[in-house]
C-alpha positions in Angstrom: 2.0 14.2 -32.8 -1.1 15.5 -31.0 1.0 18.3 -29.4 1.7 19.7 -32.8 -2.0 20.7 -33.2 -3.8 23.6 -31.4 -6.6 21.3 -30.3 -4.3 18.7 -28.9 -2.2 21.2 -26.9 -5.4 22.8 -25.6 -6.9 19.5 -24.4 -3.6 18.3 -23.0 -3.2 21.5 -21.0 -6.7 21.3 -19.6 -6.4 17.7 -18.5 -2.8 18.3 -17.1 -3.9 21.2 -14.9 -6.8 19.2 -13.5 -4.6 16.1 -13.0 -1.9 18.0 -11.2 -4.4 19.7 -8.9 -6.0 16.3 -8.0 -2.6 14.7 -7.7 -1.4 17.2 -5.2 -4.6 17.0 -3.1 -4.6 13.2 -3.0 -0.9 12.9 -2.4 -0.8 15.4 0.5 -3.9 13.7 2.0 -2.3 10.2 1.7 1.0 11.4 3.2 -0.6 13.1 6.1 -2.7 10.1 6.9 0.3 7.8 6.8 2.7 10.1 8.6 0.6 11.2 11.6 1.1 7.9 13.5 4.8 7.9 12.7 5.1 11.5 13.8 3.4 10.7 17.2 6.0 8.0 17.8 8.8 10.3 16.8 7.7 13.1 19.2 7.6 10.6 22.0 11.1 9.3 21.2 12.9 12.6 20.4 13.8 14.7 17.4 16.4 12.3 16.0 13.9 9.6 15.6 11.4 12.0 14.0 14.0 12.9 11.3 14.4 9.2 10.7 10.6 8.8 10.3 10.7 11.5 7.7 13.1 9.3 5.7 10.8 6.3 6.3 7.9 8.3 4.8 10.0 9.2 1.7 10.7 5.4 1.2 6.9 4.7 1.6 6.1 7.4 -1.1 6.1 4.9 -4.1 3.3 2.9 -2.4 1.2 6.0 -2.1 1.8 7.0 -5.7 0.4 3.7 -6.9 -2.9 4.5 -5.2 -2.9 8.2 -6.0 -2.1 8.2 -9.7 -5.2 6.3 -10.9 -7.5 8.4 -8.8 -5.9 11.7 -9.9 -6.0 10.7 -13.6 -9.6 9.7 -13.5 -10.9 12.8 -11.6 -8.6 15.1 -13.6 -9.9 13.8 -16.9 -13.5 14.0 -15.8 -13.1 17.5 -14.5 -11.4 18.8 -17.7 -13.7 17.0 -20.2 -16.7 17.8 -18.0 -15.9 21.5 -18.2 -15.5 21.3 -22.0 -18.8 19.5 -22.3 -20.7 21.8 -19.9 -19.4 24.9 -21.7 -20.5 23.4 -25.1 -16.9 23.4 -26.3 -17.2 19.7 -27.3 -20.4 20.5 -29.2 -18.4 23.2 -31.0 -15.7 20.8 -31.9 -18.2 18.4 -33.3 -20.0 21.1 -35.3 -16.6 22.0 -36.9 -16.5 18.5 -38.3 -13.8 17.3 -35.9 -14.3 13.8 -34.4 -14.1 13.4 -30.6 -11.4 10.8 -31.3 -9.0 13.7 -31.7 -9.4 14.4 -28.0 -8.3 10.8 -27.1 -4.5 11.0 -27.7 -3.8 13.4 -24.7 -5.8 11.1 -22.4 -4.0 8.0 -23.6 -0.6 9.8 -23.3 -1.2 10.7 -19.7 -2.6 7.2 -18.9 0.6 5.7 -20.3 2.7 8.0 -18.2 0.8 7.0 -15.1 1.0 3.3 -16.0 4.8 3.6 -16.5 5.3 5.4 -13.2 3.2 2.9 -11.3 5.0 0.0 -13.0 8.3 1.5 -11.9 7.1 1.8 -8.4 5.7 -1.7 -8.1 8.7 -3.4 -9.7 11.6 -1.4 -8.3 10.8 1.4 -5.9 8.3 -0.2 -3.5 10.4 -3.4 -2.7 13.6 -1.3 -2.2 11.7 1.3 -0.2 10.2 -1.4 2.2 13.8 -2.7 2.8 15.2 0.7 3.4 12.3 1.8 5.6 12.7 -1.4 7.8 16.4 -0.8 8.1 15.9 2.8 9.2 13.2 1.8 11.7 15.4 -0.9 13.2 18.4 1.5 13.5 16.1 4.0 15.2 14.8 1.2 17.5 18.4 0.3 18.5 19.0 3.9 19.6 15.7 4.3 21.4 14.3 0.9 22.1 12.3 2.1 25.1 10.3 4.4 22.7 8.7 1.3 21.1 7.7 -0.3 24.4 4.1 0.8 25.4 1.9 -0.1 28.3 -0.2 -3.3 28.0 1.0 -3.9 24.4 3.2 -6.9 23.5 6.5 -5.7 22.0 7.6 -8.3 19.4 9.6 -6.3 16.9 12.8 -8.2 17.8 13.3 -11.7 16.7 12.7 -14.5 19.3 11.8 -11.9 21.9 8.4 -10.9 23.4 8.2 -8.1 26.0 5.1 -7.0 27.9 4.9 -4.1 30.4 1.9 -3.4 32.6 2.9 0.2 33.5 5.6 2.6 32.4 6.7 5.9 33.9 7.3 8.2 31.0 9.5 10.5 33.1 11.8 8.0 34.7 11.5 5.1 32.3 10.8 2.7 35.2 8.5 -0.2 34.1 6.3 -2.2 36.4 5.3 -5.9 36.2 7.5 -6.8 33.3 7.1 -10.1 31.3 9.9 -11.3 29.0 10.0 -14.4 26.8 13.3 -15.1 25.0 13.6 -18.1 22.7 16.9 -17.5 20.8 18.1 -21.0 21.9 15.3 -23.6 21.4 16.7 -25.8 24.1 16.9 -23.0 26.6 13.8 -20.8 26.5 13.6 -18.2 29.2 10.5 -16.7 30.7 11.2 -13.8 33.1 8.6 -12.1 35.3 9.8 -9.1 37.3 8.1 -6.5 39.4 10.3 -3.6 38.2 12.6 -2.9 35.3 14.4 -0.2 33.5 16.2 0.1 30.2 20.0 0.5 30.5 22.0 2.3 27.9 24.3 0.4 25.5 27.0 2.7 24.2 27.6 0.5 21.1 23.9 0.0 20.3 24.4 -3.7 19.8 22.3 -5.0 22.7 19.0 -4.5 24.6 19.8 -4.3 28.3 17.2 -4.4 31.0 17.9 -4.0 34.7 15.2 -6.1 36.5 14.4 -6.4 40.2 12.3 -8.8 42.3 11.4 -11.5 39.8 11.6 -15.1 38.7 13.3 -16.8 35.7 11.6 -20.0 34.4 13.5 -22.1 31.9 12.0 -24.7 29.6 13.0 -26.8 26.6 11.5 -26.7 23.1 8.9 -29.3 24.1 7.6 -26.9 26.8 8.9 -28.9 29.7 10.3 -26.9 32.6 14.0 -27.3 33.2 14.3 -25.2 36.4 13.5 -21.8 37.9 15.4 -19.1 39.8 14.2 -16.2 41.9 16.3 -13.0 42.0 16.4 -9.6 43.6 18.5 -8.0 40.8 19.1 -9.3 37.3 20.5 -7.8 34.1 18.9 -9.2 31.0 20.9 -8.7 27.8 19.6 -9.4 24.3 22.0 -9.1 21.4 20.5 -7.2 18.5 20.7 -8.3 14.9 23.7 -6.7 13.3 22.4 -7.1 9.7 18.7 -6.3 9.7 18.7 -5.8 5.9 20.1 -9.3 5.3 18.4 -11.1 2.4 17.4 -14.0 4.7 15.2 -11.6 6.7 13.4 -10.1 3.7 9.7 -10.8 3.1 8.2 -11.4 -0.3 7.2 -7.8 -0.6 10.8 -6.7 -0.5 12.1 -9.2 -3.1 12.3 -8.5 -6.8 10.3 -10.7 -9.1 13.3 -13.0 -10.0 13.9 -13.7 -6.3 10.2 -14.4 -5.7 10.2 -16.9 -8.6 13.3 -18.5 -7.2 11.5 -19.1 -3.8 8.4 -20.3 -5.5 10.4 -22.8 -7.6 12.2 -24.0 -4.5 8.9 -24.5 -2.6 7.5 -26.4 -5.6 10.5 -28.8 -5.7 10.3 -29.5 -1.9 6.5 -29.9 -1.7 6.2 -33.5 -3.1 8.7 -34.9 -0.5 7.4 -33.0 2.5 5.0 -34.0 5.3 1.4 -32.8 5.0 2.0 -29.8 7.3 5.1 -28.6 5.6 3.5 -29.3 2.2 0.7 -27.0 3.1 3.2 -24.3 4.1 4.9 -24.7 0.7 1.6 -24.5 -1.1 0.8 -21.2 0.7 4.3 -19.9 -0.3 3.7 -20.7 -3.9 0.3 -19.1 -3.9 1.5 -15.9 -2.2 4.4 -15.7 -4.6 2.1 -15.9 -7.7 -0.2 -13.3 -6.2 2.5 -10.8 -5.5 4.0 -11.2 -8.9 0.6 -10.7 -10.6 -0.2 -7.7 -8.3 2.9 -5.8 -9.5 1.5 -5.8 -13.0 -2.2 -5.5 -12.3 -2.0 -2.5 -9.9 -0.4 -0.2 -12.5 -3.1 -1.3 -15.0 -5.6 0.8 -13.0 -4.2 3.9 -14.6 -5.0 2.7 -18.1 -8.3 1.1 -17.2 -9.8 4.0 -15.3 -8.5 6.7 -17.7 -10.0 4.9 -20.7 -13.4 4.7 -19.0 -13.2 8.3 -17.8 -12.7 9.6 -21.3 -16.2 8.7 -22.8 -17.9 9.6 -19.5 -16.3 13.0 -19.5 -17.7 13.7 -23.0 -21.3 12.9 -21.9 -23.6 15.9 -21.3 -24.9 15.2 -17.8 -26.0 18.7 -17.1 -24.3 22.1 -16.7 -22.4 21.1 -13.7 -19.1 19.3 -14.4 -19.4 17.5 -11.1 -22.2 15.3 -12.5 -19.5 13.5 -14.6 -17.2 13.3 -11.6 -19.9 11.7 -9.5 -20.5 9.0 -12.0 -16.7 8.6 -12.3 -16.4 8.0 -8.5 -19.0 5.2 -8.8 -16.8 3.7 -11.6 -13.7 4.0 -9.4 -15.5 2.3 -6.5 -16.7 -0.5 -8.8 -13.2 -1.1 -10.2 -11.5 -1.4 -6.8 -14.4 -3.5 -5.4 -13.9 -5.9 -8.4 -10.1 -5.9 -7.8 -10.5 -6.8 -4.1 -13.0 -9.5 -5.0 -10.6 -11.1 -7.5 -7.7 -10.9 -5.1 -9.8 -12.6 -2.5 -10.7 -15.4 -5.0 -7.0 -15.8 -5.8 -6.0 -16.0 -2.1 -8.6 -18.7 -1.6 -7.1 -20.8 -4.4 -10.3 -21.0 -6.4 -8.8 -19.6 -9.6 -5.1 -19.1 -10.5 -4.0 -15.5 -9.8 -2.6 -15.0 -13.3 -6.1 -15.6 -14.7 -8.5 -14.0 -12.3 -6.6 -10.9 -11.1 -6.1 -9.1 -14.5 -9.8 -9.5 -15.3 -11.0 -6.1 -13.8 -8.4 -4.2 -15.7 -9.0 -6.0 -19.0 -12.8 -5.5 -18.6 -12.5 -1.8 -17.9 -10.1 -1.2 -20.7 -12.5 -3.0 -23.1 -15.4 -1.1 -21.7 -13.6 2.2 -22.2 -12.9 1.5 -25.9 -16.5 0.4 -26.3 -18.0 3.5 -24.7 -15.6 5.7 -26.7 -17.0 4.1 -29.9 -20.6 4.8 -28.7 -19.8 8.4 -28.0 -18.0 8.9 -31.3 -21.0 7.5 -33.2 -23.4 9.6 -31.1 -25.0 6.5 -29.6 -25.4 6.4 -25.8 -25.8 3.0 -24.1 -29.1 2.6 -22.3 -27.4 2.6 -18.8 -25.6 5.9 -19.4 -28.7 7.3 -21.1 -30.7 6.5 -17.9 -27.9 8.1 -15.8 -28.1 11.3 -17.9 -31.8 11.5 -17.5 -31.6 11.1 -13.8 -28.9 13.8 -13.6 -31.2 16.2 -15.6 -34.2 15.3 -13.4 -32.3 16.0 -10.2 -31.0 19.3 -11.6 -34.6 20.4 -12.6 -35.9 19.4 -9.1 -33.2 21.6 -7.4 -34.0 24.5 -9.6 
């Protein structure tokens, strides 16, 4: 309905332009920060892996959107309304007998769009994107496993395998002082120490093959007792790769839909009473993490509504001729919101308060504060704290001039 009025369309256009500008800036910045480490690995491994990393970045895009949307909405609203206030357009609207409440529908509309997009990301796109990204990375790793092996860094991306290399020749691929621990069979754990090693190609891409020289194989059982050792001059180590990396059994909680997480939580709750203390503690952590992740998928999108509703009355305050005064105050609000969010999540992880109770509190508080401040602004009554902030802004401006 607000788009049918001249004022509604004008305010919506002003806020939309500012929002889109901020959204593009924040999105590009977030993507560059996340992609540079992946690009470095891709350049080291070859162009084919680099193209796969571009696909991984696309699957990681929903996670970036959840962080970018609230920031873009808040700064965009503050920039647009701050300009209207600094140019006395809000004063003109009031003098015409129009309430500032008429400016609220465009803000609420954009906030609801941001909330819906964020909710879609947390419920659907992020879990599926994590699974697709892991599958792509594992497929790339099968093609160029040697690219993931770095000097003096433990390589543990493959299940039941730990690989450590002291030195690696980038030109020839020859590795020096190689340490391997393979525990696929609990009763036959192998520890291999070799002076030299080199990755051998596997045409089918189903196995990791290492040609080792001058080393020792130490075998032990699941209790850590040695069952024998063998010295060798030449040895071919073969590790069969997982053929189904995207299998449901290998998925983490972050990849599962809410229904599957609840199923795992209910299963842990049923097994906990009959388990030993150590296993019961594990089931307790599983239950807690499941409740936290489910709650996060609803509270993270709430930031769009909470910050936008607080940004609306702040943008209407006259904090000086510069519209950046309102933005500066808005950045403080953003910092306070996310600090409160991290604090509540930490309290939930410690088990002090149930996640369903403590984690939504920052969003609920900021939404309530936004409506309260909007009422103050509509009645031309400024709270003492904001009145003090406005006086400080005017004082700083007079000092500079």
